C-alpha positions in Angstrom: 262.3 141.4 146.8 261.6 139.0 149.7 261.7 135.4 148.5 258.5 133.4 149.1 258.3 131.0 152.0 258.9 127.4 150.9 256.5 125.9 153.5 252.8 126.5 153.4 249.6 124.9 154.6 246.8 123.9 152.2 243.6 125.8 152.4 240.0 124.8 151.5 239.8 125.1 147.8 243.6 125.7 147.5 245.4 122.3 147.9 248.6 124.1 146.8 248.2 126.6 149.7 247.8 129.2 147.0 246.2 129.6 143.6 247.7 127.6 140.7 248.7 130.9 139.1 250.7 132.0 142.1 252.3 128.5 142.4 253.3 128.6 138.7 254.7 132.1 139.0 256.6 131.8 142.2 257.6 128.1 142.5 257.2 126.1 139.3 260.7 125.3 138.1 262.1 127.9 140.5 261.7 126.9 144.2 260.8 123.8 146.2 257.6 123.9 148.2 256.3 121.9 151.1 252.5 121.8 151.3 251.1 120.6 154.6 247.7 118.9 154.2 247.7 119.1 150.5 245.5 116.0 150.5 243.6 116.2 153.8 242.6 113.0 155.5 244.4 111.2 152.7 244.0 107.4 152.4 246.5 105.7 150.1 244.6 104.3 147.1 246.9 101.2 147.0 248.5 99.2 149.8 252.0 97.9 150.2 250.8 94.3 149.6 249.0 95.4 146.4 252.1 97.2 145.2 254.2 94.1 145.8 251.7 92.1 143.8 251.9 94.5 141.0 255.7 94.2 141.0 255.3 90.5 140.2 253.6 91.3 136.9 255.7 90.9 133.7 254.9 94.3 132.1 255.5 96.3 135.2 258.7 98.2 135.8 259.7 97.6 139.4 262.9 97.5 141.5 264.0 96.9 145.0 266.7 99.2 146.5 268.5 98.0 149.6 271.2 99.6 151.7 273.6 98.1 154.1 274.4 100.8 156.7 277.5 99.0 158.0 279.3 98.8 154.7 277.4 101.6 152.9 276.7 99.1 150.1 273.7 99.7 147.8 272.0 97.0 145.8 269.4 97.2 143.1 267.1 94.3 142.0 265.0 94.6 139.0 261.5 93.0 138.6 259.4 91.3 137.8 259.7 89.5 141.1 258.5 86.1 142.3 256.0 86.3 145.1 258.4 84.4 147.3 260.8 87.3 147.2 258.6 89.3 149.5 258.4 86.6 152.1 262.1 87.0 152.9 262.5 90.8 153.1 264.6 92.3 155.9 262.8 94.4 158.6 264.5 97.6 157.5 266.5 99.6 155.0 264.9 98.6 151.7 262.4 100.2 149.3 260.2 98.8 146.6 259.6 101.2 143.7 257.0 100.6 141.0 256.8 102.9 137.9 253.6 103.9 136.0 251.2 102.7 138.7 248.6 105.1 137.2 248.6 102.8 134.2 247.6 99.8 136.2 245.4 101.2 139.0 242.4 103.4 138.4 242.3 104.7 141.9 245.9 105.9 141.7 245.3 107.4 138.3 242.5 109.5 139.8 245.2 111.4 141.7 246.1 113.1 138.4 242.9 115.0 138.5 244.4 117.1 141.3 247.2 118.2 138.9 245.0 119.4 136.0 246.5 122.9 136.4 249.5 121.4 134.4 249.3 120.2 130.8 248.5 116.5 131.0 251.3 115.7 128.5 253.8 117.2 131.0 253.0 114.4 133.5 255.1 111.3 133.0 253.8 108.9 135.6 253.0 108.2 139.2 255.7 106.1 140.8 254.7 104.5 144.1 257.3 103.3 146.6 256.9 101.2 149.7 259.7 101.6 152.2 260.5 99.6 155.3 261.8 101.7 158.2 265.1 103.3 157.1 264.3 102.6 153.5 265.7 105.1 151.0 267.1 105.4 147.5 269.9 107.7 148.7 270.7 111.4 148.1 270.2 112.2 144.4 269.0 114.8 142.0 266.4 114.6 139.3 266.2 116.5 136.0 262.5 116.9 136.1 259.8 118.4 138.4 258.3 116.0 140.9 255.5 116.1 143.5 256.2 113.8 146.4 252.9 112.9 148.1 253.1 111.1 151.4 250.5 108.3 151.4 251.1 106.2 154.5 253.5 106.4 157.4 256.1 109.1 157.7 259.1 110.0 155.6 262.0 112.3 156.5 263.0 114.6 153.6 266.1 116.7 153.4 266.9 119.0 150.5 269.8 121.2 149.4 268.3 124.4 148.1 271.5 126.3 147.7 272.1 128.1 144.3 275.1 125.9 143.4 274.8 122.5 145.2 277.4 119.8 144.7 276.2 117.4 142.0 279.1 115.1 141.5 277.9 111.5 141.5 279.4 108.4 143.2 280.9 105.8 140.9 280.9 102.9 143.4 277.1 102.3 143.5 274.5 101.1 141.0 272.5 104.2 141.5 273.1 107.9 140.6 273.9 109.0 144.1 275.6 112.2 145.1 279.1 112.1 146.5 278.3 114.9 148.9 275.0 116.1 150.2 274.4 119.3 152.3 271.1 120.0 154.1 269.4 123.4 153.8 265.9 122.3 154.8 264.4 119.2 156.3 261.0 118.0 157.3 259.0 114.9 158.3 256.0 114.4 156.1 252.7 112.9 157.3 250.0 111.3 155.1 248.5 114.0 152.8 251.6 116.3 153.0 253.3 116.9 149.6 256.8 118.2 148.7 257.3 119.8 145.3 260.8 119.8 143.9 261.9 121.6 140.7 264.6 120.1 138.6 268.2 120.1 139.9 267.4 120.2 143.7 269.3 117.5 145.6 267.1 115.6 148.0 267.3 112.6 150.3 264.2 110.8 151.7 264.3 108.2 154.5 261.3 106.2 155.8 260.7 106.9 159.5 258.4 103.9 159.6 256.8 101.6 157.0 255.5 104.1 154.5 254.1 104.7 151.0 255.1 107.6 148.8 253.5 108.7 145.6 255.8 110.5 143.2 254.1 112.4 140.5 256.9 113.0 138.0 256.9 115.3 135.1 258.0 114.4 131.6 261.0 116.5 130.4 262.5 115.2 127.2 266.2 116.1 126.9 267.4 118.2 124.0 269.3 115.2 122.7 266.1 113.1 122.6 264.2 115.8 120.9 266.9 116.5 118.3 267.1 112.8 117.4 263.4 112.5 117.1 263.1 115.7 115.1 265.9 114.6 112.7 264.3 111.2 112.2 260.9 112.8 111.5 262.4 115.2 108.9 264.5 112.4 107.3 261.4 110.4 106.7 259.9 113.2 104.7 263.0 113.9 102.5 263.3 112.7 98.9 266.2 110.4 98.1 267.4 113.0 95.6 268.1 115.6 98.3 271.9 115.1 98.7 275.2 116.9 99.3 276.2 118.7 96.1 279.2 120.8 95.2 278.8 122.4 91.8 281.2 125.2 92.9 284.0 122.8 93.9 287.4 124.0 92.8 290.3 121.6 91.9 291.5 120.0 95.1 294.9 121.1 96.2 294.9 118.7 99.2 292.8 115.6 98.5 292.3 114.7 102.2 291.2 118.1 103.4 287.6 118.9 104.3 287.8 122.6 103.7 285.6 125.5 104.9 283.7 125.6 101.6 282.6 121.9 102.1 281.5 122.7 105.7 279.5 125.7 104.4 277.7 123.5 101.9 276.9 121.0 104.7 275.6 123.7 106.9 273.3 125.0 104.2 272.0 121.5 103.4 271.3 120.7 107.1 269.7 124.1 107.7 267.4 123.8 104.7 266.3 120.2 105.6 265.7 120.9 109.3 264.1 124.3 108.9 260.4 124.2 109.6 257.3 126.2 110.3 255.6 126.6 113.6 252.8 124.3 112.3 255.3 121.6 111.4 257.0 121.8 114.8 253.6 121.8 116.6 252.5 118.6 114.8 255.9 117.0 115.5 255.9 117.8 119.2 252.3 116.6 119.7 253.0 113.4 117.9 256.3 112.8 119.8 254.6 113.4 123.1 251.9 110.9 122.2 254.4 108.0 122.1 254.8 106.1 125.3 258.4 105.7 126.6 257.7 102.1 127.8 258.0 98.9 125.9 254.9 96.8 125.9 252.6 99.7 126.3 249.8 98.5 124.0 246.4 100.1 124.1 243.2 98.3 124.7 241.8 96.4 121.7 240.1 98.6 119.1 236.4 98.5 119.5 233.6 99.8 117.3 230.5 101.0 119.2 227.5 102.8 117.9 226.3 106.0 119.3 223.4 104.2 120.9 225.6 101.6 122.6 227.9 104.3 123.9 225.0 106.4 125.2 223.5 103.3 126.9 226.7 102.4 128.7 227.3 106.0 129.9 223.7 106.2 131.1 224.3 103.0 133.2 227.2 104.8 135.0 230.2 103.7 133.0 232.8 106.4 132.2 234.8 106.7 129.0 238.3 107.9 129.3 241.7 107.7 127.7 243.2 104.2 128.0 246.0 104.2 130.6 248.4 102.8 128.0 247.9 105.7 125.6 249.3 109.2 125.7 246.8 111.5 124.0 247.7 115.0 122.9 246.1 117.4 120.4 246.8 120.6 118.5 244.3 123.1 117.0 243.8 122.8 113.3 241.3 125.6 113.1 238.8 127.4 115.4 236.7 124.3 115.8 238.8 121.4 114.6 241.8 119.6 115.9 244.3 116.9 115.3 244.3 114.2 118.1 247.4 112.1 118.5 247.9 108.7 120.1 250.7 106.2 119.8 252.3 108.6 117.2 249.2 108.5 114.9 246.8 111.3 114.2 243.1 111.7 114.0 241.1 114.7 112.7 238.2 115.6 115.0 236.4 118.5 116.5 238.2 120.5 119.2 235.5 119.6 121.7 236.1 115.9 121.0 239.8 116.3 121.4 239.4 118.1 124.7 237.0 115.5 126.0 239.4 112.6 125.0 242.4 114.3 126.7 240.7 115.7 129.7 241.5 114.8 133.3 237.9 113.8 133.9 236.2 111.0 131.9 233.5 111.5 129.3 230.2 111.3 131.0 226.6 110.8 129.9 226.0 114.5 130.4 228.8 115.4 128.0 227.5 112.9 125.5 224.0 114.2 125.6 225.1 117.8 124.8 227.7 116.8 122.2 227.2 117.4 118.5 227.2 114.6 115.9 230.7 115.6 114.9 231.9 115.6 118.5 230.5 112.1 119.0 232.1 110.9 115.7 235.5 112.0 116.9 235.1 110.1 120.2 233.8 107.0 118.4 236.9 107.2 116.1 239.2 107.4 119.1 237.4 104.5 120.8 237.7 102.4 117.6 241.5 102.9 117.6 241.7 101.6 121.2 242.6 105.1 122.5 239.6 105.2 124.9 238.1 102.6 127.2 235.1 102.2 129.4 235.5 101.8 133.1 233.0 101.9 136.0 232.6 105.3 137.5 233.3 103.9 141.0 236.2 101.4 141.3 235.7 98.4 143.5 238.7 97.0 145.2 238.5 93.4 146.4 
């Protein structure tokens, strides 16, 4: 079988250069893909100056990575930054990176609509980086999928797509950089070009000139994280009386020995307490995914609104969508009902309401007009918890 080409050009109606089904079959978590013109005539929704201003805010995760080429010394500064910091930046070899920009900027968040072929809960965030010429974060590898969209200027990307690349990390730098990096493919990306990388592909990006890059990173919880969360979830449900017991214990011949019989009892205890149904796992996973990984990620203030008030605001052009600080997920409870999750809490509602609340596009006046009373009740309940918020349909940037 001939492997697919890893460089394509987007086509009208096919920003991936192919259908989402073909992309998921041939490339998703399998092969990297460079898509020329994925976002044609792309204009960055945020500027470098605006990004720097965001990096000065207390709740924003930001860092500056600098590289001294003469000494190969890498430094990392963590935000928030004072505005004066950006008045004394060098002319080259530094990068400002800001996490979760989709939380703070509606225009950046709108980019996520182009990735609605993926489950929304798989998207972690949109990180935006501004790099001076030569700016980079070094050769490294990620353990999650990422789409690297060029927003402004040019960036040179090199990857190592060999089956067994070298992954040993340097120990002399404050970043997880690779000791060795071999190049199998390299490109220069222009605005609107996008590079998809599956987990485990070493890559190295360097700004050709002052540039902005939008990194749409996927959420991929580690097995360790999931195991801890699952064990904690089960532990909260266990009665205090469920304990280690040994009614079959024989007289001890060696008081300090933990014998195979004791280990067998432990195994049976843990297996019985961690064993679960698909329904229990489904609820756990949806609840887990609805928790935000960031500190200080509070939702908007709970707000009670009548159906009339909501309809009036939507009719005036407002849009109702999930608050940027809330991760909403849902599971089916029956053919027409669902459990909607936000901040680790659950809300019973219709499936139509759950889909509307978690959809890539906002709830519109058209949706509201055709919704049932039960659908509207679910949306109102989510709004009352602060999981949804109103925003203008068109964002205005000063």
